[in-house]
ZARODO-619440 format. One record per residue (C-alpha): residue in one letter; x, y, z. Coordinates in steps of 0.001 Angstrom, whole numbers, padded with zeros to 6 digits, always signed. Layout:
! residues N
aXYZ;...
END
This chain:
! residues 584
m-000161-000015+000151;t+001427+003512-000899;r+001735+005774+001595;t+000032+009203+000994;k+002716+012122+000538;r+002355+014300+003710;r+002308+018032+003720;p+005800+019483+005082;f+005650+021576+008421;h+008912+023902+008480;v+010269+024089+011600;e+012985+026945+011567;l+015523+027444+014079;i+017257+030337+014062;k+020028+031574+016927;p+020444+035459+016100;s+023550+037627+016631;h+023627+040863+017413;y+024870+044479+015995;d+028065+046148+016344;d+028485+049835+017125;d+028105+050397+013655;g+024316+048451+013078;y+026128+045939+011326;v+025390+042182+012161;i+028380+040423+014092;q+028898+037317+011460;w+032066+035501+010408;v+032951+032897+007713;k+033462+030972+010712;a+032264+031258+014226;w+034369+029991+017315;i+032072+029097+019864;p+028722+026865+018938;s+025523+027441+020375;n+024215+024557+022515;s+020623+026128+022603;l+020397+025297+018984;a+021666+021941+018840;s+019404+021180+021843;l+016438+022048+019823;y+017671+020529+016929;g+017891+017059+018694;l+014396+017695+019897;t+012648+018266+016773;l+014471+015427+015147;e+013242+013494+018105;a+009295+015004+017382;a+009796+013951+013956;e+011126+010471+014363;q+007811+009875+016547;d+005683+011305+013751;a+004359+014022+016351;l+002318+015792+014490;g+000431+013063+013091;e+000573+011122+009860;n-000597+014017+007386;l+002527+016220+008016;e+006133+015588+007776;i+008374+017940+009884;h+011094+019702+007786;v+013961+021190+010086;r+016290+023808+009341;a+019352+025204+011635;y+020882+028423+011288;d+023695+030232+013549;e+023645+033648+012566;t+027155+034302+014080;n+028235+032149+010965;t+024989+032093+008504;p+023130+035187+007101;i+019627+034493+007681;p+017463+033899+004466;v+014420+035727+006047;k+012650+036113+002934;r+013306+032641+001427;i+011701+031411+005077;i+008840+033822+004481;k+008605+032167+000760;r+008774+028706+001873;m+006577+028543+004702;c+003780+030776+002700;g+004116+028320+000194;t+002614+025767+002466;d+000243+028326+003845;g+001779+028862+006762;d+002463+025567+008206;g+005230+025725+010555;l+007275+027707+013337;v+010004+029723+013561;c+011971+029260+016927;m+014266+032072+018072;v+016699+029865+020200;g+018587+030550+023152;v+018235+034295+022653;q+020622+036339+025125;s+019692+039906+026456;n+021862+041668+023723;q+020386+039468+020905;f+017166+040350+021741;p+016753+043528+019435;r+018031+041531+016344;a+015644+038543+016969;m+012815+041061+017108;d+013673+042984+013933;m+013615+039416+012077;a+010352+038370+013704;r+008624+041581+012826;e+009342+041119+009298;m+007935+037389+009505;r+005208+038136+011717;a+003901+040732+008877;a+003964+037853+006593;g+001951+035651+008839;l+004188+033077+010149;q+004006+031966+013503;v+007147+032790+015690;a+008301+031827+019149;i+010926+033412+020960;g+012816+031650+023947;g+016521+031981+025951;f+017950+033765+028562;h+016420+037239+027915;v+012476+036066+028271;s+013517+033721+030952;g+015431+035964+033356;c+013176+038611+032890;l+010180+036555+033899;a+011991+034988+036439;m+013400+038034+038404;l+010869+041114+037535;p+007479+041638+038762;r+006119+042600+035624;l+006791+042451+031868;p+009533+044854+030393;a+008796+047020+027519;d+010328+044760+024671;l+008862+041458+025879;q+005148+043281+025767;e+005983+044545+022215;a+006450+041126+021481;l+003255+039857+022691;d+001625+042874+021074;l+002685+041340+017772;g+001306+038111+018295;i+005138+036217+019092;t+004833+033584+021438;l+007487+033777+024200;f+008892+030865+025745;a+010213+030947+029618;g+012362+027709+030845;e+013212+024742+029202;l+011669+022617+026401;e+012700+019163+026990;g+009549+017341+027444;r+007483+020333+026170;f+008623+021044+022699;t+006199+018575+020920;d+003501+020176+022594;l+004349+023265+021358;l+004737+022174+017930;c+001093+020880+018471;a-000052+024025+019024;a+001581+025498+016191;r+000184+022545+013937;d-003000+023635+015041;r-002456+027541+014991;a-003463+027320+018925;m-000016+028719+020136;q-000369+030757+024014;p+001255+034176+023960;l+003642+032995+026821;y+004486+029933+028058;n+006437+030185+031576;y+008014+027275+033146;m+010545+028912+035371;d+009064+026963+038041;n+009313+023583+036426;l+012499+022583+035181;p+012918+019379+033711;s+014995+016305+034391;m+018139+015977+032016;q+018019+012207+032724;n+017197+010254+029354;q+016386+013423+027341;r+017160+013894+023918;m+021018+015051+023431;p+022122+018168+021632;y+022908+017292+017877;l+023849+019536+015071;p+024093+018386+011626;a+027788+018561+010196;k+026535+020796+007496;v+025869+023389+010243;a+028716+022016+012418;r+031139+022806+009535;r+030633+026839+010022;y+032563+026529+013005;a+036505+026319+013454;p+037200+023719+014896;m+034394+021701+013669;p+032669+021492+017403;g+030380+019312+018972;t+028583+020604+022248;f+026027+019280+024920;d+025586+019990+028394;a+026263+017112+030907;g+024142+019214+033586;r+022235+022433+034169;g+022128+024314+037439;c+024734+026082+039955;p+024790+026252+043746;f+026464+029920+044077;l+024889+033010+044631;c+026940+035856+042275;s+024967+038483+042041;f+025762+039005+038584;c+024936+035620+037121;t+021621+034717+035215;i+022676+030896+035092;i+021266+030685+038645;n+018055+032051+038272;v+017121+030753+034955;q+018317+027084+035393;g+018129+026942+039017;r+020480+026196+041762;k+019949+022517+041737;s+022231+020864+039959;r+020525+018215+037010;y+022721+016259+035199;r+022966+013633+032182;s+023967+010020+032696;p+027287+008783+031535;d+025406+006497+029024;d+023739+009683+027532;i+027322+010897+027133;e+028958+007764+025455;q+025765+007483+022869;l+026559+011239+021860;l+030301+010623+021299;r+029596+007707+019221;a+026998+009143+017108;n+028984+012407+016335;l+032138+010637+015657;a+030437+009200+012491;h+030604+012923+011132;g+033898+013518+012322;i+033369+015314+015605;r+036016+015148+018269;h+035872+018409+019806;y+033463+019193+022201;f+032680+022518+024487;i+030409+021106+027365;t+028274+023923+028103;d+027657+023460+031915;d+028336+026712+033946;n+030435+024659+036630;f+031013+021291+035521;a+032952+020736+038824;r+029731+021377+040648;n+027708+018631+038359;r+027619+015961+041020;n+028062+012967+038172;w+031166+014523+037011;e+033346+011537+038163;p+031301+009062+036216;i+031285+011177+033262;f+035053+011642+033206;d+035469+007947+033366;r+033004+006936+030950;i+034796+009732+028590;a+038273+008000+029143;a+037135+004244+028746;v+035510+005287+025243;r+038765+007208+024259;a+040542+003846+025208;e+038519+001573+023552;l+038232+003524+020074;g+041972+004961+020242;v+040536+007961+019293;k+041515+011406+021074;f+038367+013258+021876;n+039407+016795+023160;f+036764+019049+025771;t+036380+022735+026752;i+035083+022860+030173;q+033628+025704+032579;v+034575+025257+036419;d+035241+027256+039673;t+038135+028229+041302;l+037785+025513+043988;c+037581+022310+041434;h+041436+021415+042060;q+040279+020590+045923;l+037651+017717+044410;p+039840+014927+044769;g+040532+013476+041688;f+039086+016071+039097;v+041980+017637+037606;d+043763+013977+037005;k+040284+012850+035713;a+039580+015997+033529;r+042865+015368+031702;e+042729+011458+031433;a+039086+012699+029848;g+040824+014407+027074;v+040262+018184+028610;s+042583+020284+027183;r+041031+023975+028228;v+038965+025271+030946;f+037237+028492+031472;i+037617+029354+034892;g+035306+032646+036683;l+038070+034318+038382;e+035869+037413+038049;n+038458+039936+040223;i+041232+039687+042594;n+040201+042221+044800;q+038397+040829+047611;k+035678+043387+048714;n+034644+043666+044960;l+034033+039635+045199;q+031884+040063+048500;s+029907+042941+046809;a+028809+040492+044040;n+028495+037714+046700;k+030970+035599+044984;k+031802+034100+048412;q+033651+030804+046693;n+036345+032766+045382;n+039252+033192+047681;i+042014+034511+046025;a+044470+032526+048016;n+043368+029553+045960;y+043876+031270+042618;r+047699+030211+041956;d+047135+026609+043330;m+044467+026236+041065;l+045911+027634+038083;i+049061+025552+038614;a+046986+022069+039040;w+045993+022985+035757;q+049210+024033+034279;r+050935+020675+035568;k+048608+018781+033389;r+049182+020972+030478;v+045960+022354+030235;t+045090+025715+029008;t+043316+028093+030844;y+040854+030624+030231;c+039933+032966+033138;g+036893+035378+032957;y+037695+038956+034798;i+035269+041706+035342;l+035681+045497+035472;g+033621+047546+037076;f+033163+046558+040457;p+031838+049543+042729;a+035813+049413+044581;d+037155+049747+040978;t+038981+052924+039743;p+041029+053230+036545;e+043970+053272+038657;s+043371+049973+040802;i+042333+048376+037762;a+045615+049211+036145;a+047546+047843+039381;d+045112+044786+039479;i+046162+043660+035940;e+049827+043768+036957;t+049667+041879+039593;i+047717+039422+037649;k+050363+039550+035238;r+052966+038857+038180;e+051429+036504+040143;l+048821+034398+038582;p+050484+031583+035798;l+046941+031686+033825;d+046882+031735+029883;i+044236+033585+028180;l+042948+036719+030542;e+039272+037355+029252;l+037945+040940+030280;f+034526+041736+030847;c+032744+044983+031745;l+030401+044243+034927;t+026833+044432+033222;p+023278+044428+035081;l+022103+041105+032861;p+018470+040888+032867;g+018062+037742+034927;s+020617+038768+037331;a+020132+039661+041116;d+022082+043022+040331;h+019681+043888+037342;k+016289+043312+039552;a+018330+045513+042756;l+018713+048207+040210;v+015541+048040+038349;e+013764+048085+042090;q+016053+051256+043367;g+015105+052961+040323;v+018482+053167+038743;e+018895+054627+035277;l+019712+051611+033169;d+020743+051908+029187;p+017404+050900+027269;d+019158+049387+024229;m+019628+045653+025330;n+021768+045162+022093;i+024446+046815+023934;y+024032+044091+027246;d+027091+042278+025589;l+029579+042702+028512;e+031949+045242+026711;h+029724+047867+026861;v+028869+050189+029932;c+025245+050207+030699;t+024901+052055+033772;a+026587+054549+036234;h+029457+053649+038612;p+030210+055271+041753;k+033929+055871+040966;m+034601+056142+037199;t+032824+057957+034314;k+031742+055902+031462;e+034736+057105+029169;q+037227+056112+032197;w+035640+052672+032723;l+035802+052314+029061;r+039245+053353+028771;a+040698+051504+031801;y+038639+047978+029840;r+040850+048540+026370;e+044034+049528+028485;a+043770+046161+030549;w+043511+044346+027135;d+046481+046009+025974;k+048369+045720+029053;y+047758+041817+029445;y+048467+041195+025705;s+051543+043078+025805;m+054521+041782+023768;a+056662+041441+027004;h+053663+039677+029104;l+053442+036911+025938;e+057159+036416+026207;t+056313+035781+030093;l+053334+033651+028952;m+055449+031550+026365;r+058053+030935+028876;r+055920+029939+031450;a+054405+027354+029008;a+057785+026161+028290;a+058634+025596+031900;f+055514+023519+032050;n+056747+021319+028910;r+053913+022990+026945;n+054368+024226+023516;p+054402+028114+023546;k+052899+027866+020186;r+049752+027893+022061;v+050191+031468+023532;m+050745+032798+020213;e+047405+031183+018731;i+045739+032860+021992;a+047497+036315+021295;l+046188+036060+017591;e+042736+034969+017996;f+041704+036449+021446;y+043853+039847+021370;g+043620+040040+017767;c+039733+040092+017696;f+039259+042670+020352;r+042440+044995+018872;f+041658+044639+015295;e+038302+043724+014413;r+037063+045416+017716;v+034584+042678+018455;h+035026+040705+021857;p+036578+037343+021396;l+033621+035572+022863;q+031830+036667+019808;g+034793+036137+017293;g+035189+033912+014347;f+037718+034083+011198;v+037155+036339+008586;r+034541+039040+009601;r+031701+039690+007251;k+029526+042488+006729;i+026421+042205+004531;r+025249+045935+003451;r+021369+045283+003741;q+021612+043941+006917;r+021971+046939+009301;r+019908+047641+012384;p+016692+049803+011390;g+017394+053608+012033;y+020926+053518+010479;p+021005+054206+006692;i+021432+051347+003866;e+024613+052754+002332;h+024759+052822-001572;p+026985+049870-003021;l+029383+052636-004264;i+030043+053858-000759;f+029687+050597+001009;h+031985+048212-001191;p+034963+050890-001438;r+034775+051568+002450;r+034306+048062+003346;f+037654+047147+000889;l+039710+050047+002396;e+038530+048643+006256;i+039553+045152+005609;t+042895+046558+004239;s+043567+048314+006931;t+042553+045681+009794;y+044149+042570+008066;s+046951+044641+007386;q+047568+045414+011002;l+046771+041999+012133;l+049588+040150+009751;v+052047+042677+011358;y+050806+041756+014582;a+050940+038133+013752;w+054486+038664+012481;r+055724+039935+015589;v+054384+037417+017770;w+055786+034493+015187;r+059109+035865+015477;l+058594+035939+019562;y+057323+032407+019441;k+060239+031227+017131;r+062570+032547+019440;i+060916+031102+022797;r+060732+027612+020955;k+064623+027794+020049;e+065316+028283+023575;t+063013+025387+024556;r+064547+022937+022512;d+067862+024011+023712;d+066677+023551+027191;a+067596+026851+028115;g+064068+028022+028462;l+063335+024911+030793;e+064853+026720+033421;y+062849+029937+033655;v+060814+030795+036790;d+058868+033575+038089;e+056902+035220+041030;a+053870+033314+039411;i+055181+029671+039152;r+057393+029655+042158;v+055749+027185+044905;t+056391+025826+047862;e+057105+021745+047942;p+059432+019692+046090;a+058199+018650+042789;v+059774+015206+042841;a+056927+014487+045679;s+054310+015541+043263;g+054882+012846+040578;d+055687+015449+038216;e+058256+014832+036129;a+058324+017914+034131;l+058521+020027+036901;a+061192+017805+038776;n+063492+017836+035773;r+063110+021612+035511;q+064170+021993+039237;t+067376+019685+038486;r+068112+022012+035574;a+067950+024769+037549;e+069773+023689+040422;r+072425+022654+037955;s+072484+026175+036693;g+072761+027566+040229;q+069505+028931+040380;a+067806+028069+043921;i+064262+027460+043455;v+061786+025567+045140;e+059233+023655+043315;i+055830+021568+044050;
END
């Protein structure tokens, strides 16, 4: 019996980007950081399609777009969905506060054509979780007939699709008080053609959600909750094996704090076992707190599982600032020991650092950066402006106090100033922020970072790559590296409403000069860093560079006692050369 051809039901998943200071969408030929929200929704859509969730007469057709690396074909989406009488749903996925204006600009055009549009993510969820009433931008969305979704879609996405099928979606879904379990849920997944638009081609998944701490600037605890919810090792293994068929070996585990996932040890053990069985070097980036090294076996097992990069919320080195942000778990006395624990395992450390706490001044910020350079053996310093993000306790408090906040959500991207500071003007704050980048990534400090890498038997080339990717993106593309990628793309007609669409004879010559200037400066900088790397690498091969020691890596117990061969060998060489150093 021949099966009747089913009508298509289009599910268009869009992760929006946001606008730069000139009104152009921030977009790259290849982006760096994948969207786990997009991968999660794609996986849930596939699950609904496999289960024929919309009935025998409809067939789900799903497409995924990350605007950081893909121009969104809005007109094509409208034409495709209107060609099937509007059967389908456009989902704006994982929308952060700074991305909400861009999401709304696309949604307005789609709603004008009669398409069903839903917006979810941290901005909607954070506002619903923390504010007593809807802010104006969310109310505008409702007035336009856009559906708002607060909370997580596991276990609920099929119901949303069925409501869209029946043209009966509610204006607002609020599940903030009913967060789902993560056990036996569909794993995040992106098809290879989407994953290839990132560099390197990554996989992404959340092994758990939630964080037990109370940092006042954080939205995670109010959106994903403070109770740990986690996936099983079986779930993780299934994902690794399935993605390997598509050549995916590099993963970003998006847990805000993997060290507080109570399932961390069996997950690490399972990954290590799969690596050994398949002979595949899976590679992971994780996020942890500054106390992670005190968990017995955590650092060792992370390395055995293939963790090569860790992001650490260092946040600040001023204890008063940490206390004001309710980040009581951070103790600066632990920073150095924690960083050395990762360095000994040859793991690259990314540390987030926030500028603009109440006690900060331009002078104190400059002094703190010099202290970090001198005393903390971290690799990448990612600098941010303290931002009262909707969904955070900081934002709620300022709203309740009637403090003036910038109404433009587009600049709530952690690199702009959104509110007043008690000790700095906006201009002083931004200048201190930019100068902090320049100070940390100076050529002199890059040499120090390369020598430290060599001292821990690591290739200094990684430091060179860090400088080019992170500082290069900030300095020459004028975009924060967390929004970065390879080769910036600007599309003439994709400009924020209110900005003029330039004539082609003006736009294209100007863009050509802009590209020429940006990449010629970047090439000069790359050449200088390359020469520095070659010199340090030569010294390392001659063993002279391995004798390096400074205040940041000078520690207090014998290296031999730790079982760390690289440190022990370095101590022996240093003692032979007459240097008096004591190592772990």
